[in-house]
C-alpha positions in Angstrom: 73.3 55.5 13.0 70.7 57.4 15.1 67.0 56.9 15.0 64.2 59.3 15.7 63.8 59.8 19.5 60.8 58.3 21.1 59.0 60.4 23.8 56.8 58.5 26.2 54.6 60.6 28.5 52.9 58.8 31.3 50.2 61.0 32.6 49.2 61.2 36.3 51.2 60.9 39.5 54.2 58.5 39.6 53.6 55.3 41.5 56.5 53.6 43.4 57.0 50.0 42.6 55.2 48.0 45.3 57.0 45.0 46.8 55.7 41.5 45.9 53.1 40.2 48.3 52.4 36.6 49.2 49.2 34.8 50.1 48.9 32.3 52.9 49.0 29.5 50.3 52.3 30.8 48.9 51.1 32.6 45.8 53.2 35.6 45.1 51.6 38.6 43.4 52.2 42.3 42.6 50.0 44.9 44.2 47.1 46.2 42.1 48.4 49.8 42.0 51.8 48.7 40.7 50.2 46.4 38.0 47.9 49.2 36.9 50.7 51.8 36.7 52.9 49.4 34.7 50.1 48.6 32.3 49.5 52.4 31.9 53.2 52.9 31.1 53.2 50.0 28.7 50.2 51.3 26.8 51.8 54.8 26.6 55.0 53.3 25.3 53.2 51.3 22.6 51.3 54.4 21.6 54.5 56.4 21.4 56.2 53.8 19.3 53.4 54.2 16.7 53.8 50.7 15.2 57.6 50.7 15.0 59.4 47.5 16.1 60.9 47.4 19.6 64.3 49.1 20.0 67.0 46.4 19.8 70.1 48.5 20.5 71.4 50.3 23.6 69.5 53.5 24.4 69.9 56.6 26.4 67.0 57.3 28.8 66.2 60.8 30.0 63.5 60.8 32.7 61.6 63.8 33.9 59.5 63.1 37.0 57.3 65.9 38.1 56.0 65.6 41.6 53.3 67.8 43.2 54.1 70.1 46.1 52.8 68.5 49.3 49.5 70.0 50.5 50.8 69.9 54.0 53.6 72.4 53.3 53.0 76.0 54.4 52.1 78.7 51.8 55.6 80.2 52.0 57.3 76.8 51.5 54.9 75.9 48.6 55.8 79.2 46.8 59.5 78.5 47.3 59.0 74.9 45.9 57.0 76.2 42.8 59.7 78.8 42.0 62.4 76.2 42.4 64.1 77.7 45.5 63.8 74.4 47.4 63.8 70.9 46.1 62.1 67.7 47.4 64.1 66.0 50.2 62.0 63.0 51.0 59.4 60.7 49.5 59.6 59.4 45.9 62.9 60.0 44.4 65.1 58.6 41.6 66.2 55.9 44.0 62.7 54.5 44.2 61.4 55.3 40.7 63.7 53.3 38.4 62.4 50.0 39.8 59.6 50.4 37.2 62.0 49.7 34.3 60.2 48.3 31.3 61.2 44.8 30.3 61.4 45.6 26.6 62.5 49.1 26.4 60.2 51.4 24.6 61.2 54.5 26.5 61.7 58.2 25.8 65.1 57.7 24.3 67.1 57.3 21.2 69.7 54.7 20.3 73.3 55.5 21.4 76.1 55.6 18.9 79.1 53.4 19.2 
């Protein structure tokens, strides 16, 4: 049984998951930029679900993360990046991005078949 795929688009630049911080009194909190981005993603997922119940089966997730070309790169290097001749080598990658996994998955995916 397969269901309609759900596509969630989170507009704006990707934000890496910030590490938990601790106050002098021992209170642990998540940085504001991380909380804001997670809330933005949660709202986008709820909107994409369009009132459907949460997905309760295993899903397949396909993530497309579009990063801007750094402004510090030379003109020649920027053109090569835009045309796809070179790829990002540092900065935010798939190894840092999946830390923002939603707790209840409402992601751009469809249930897998067994």
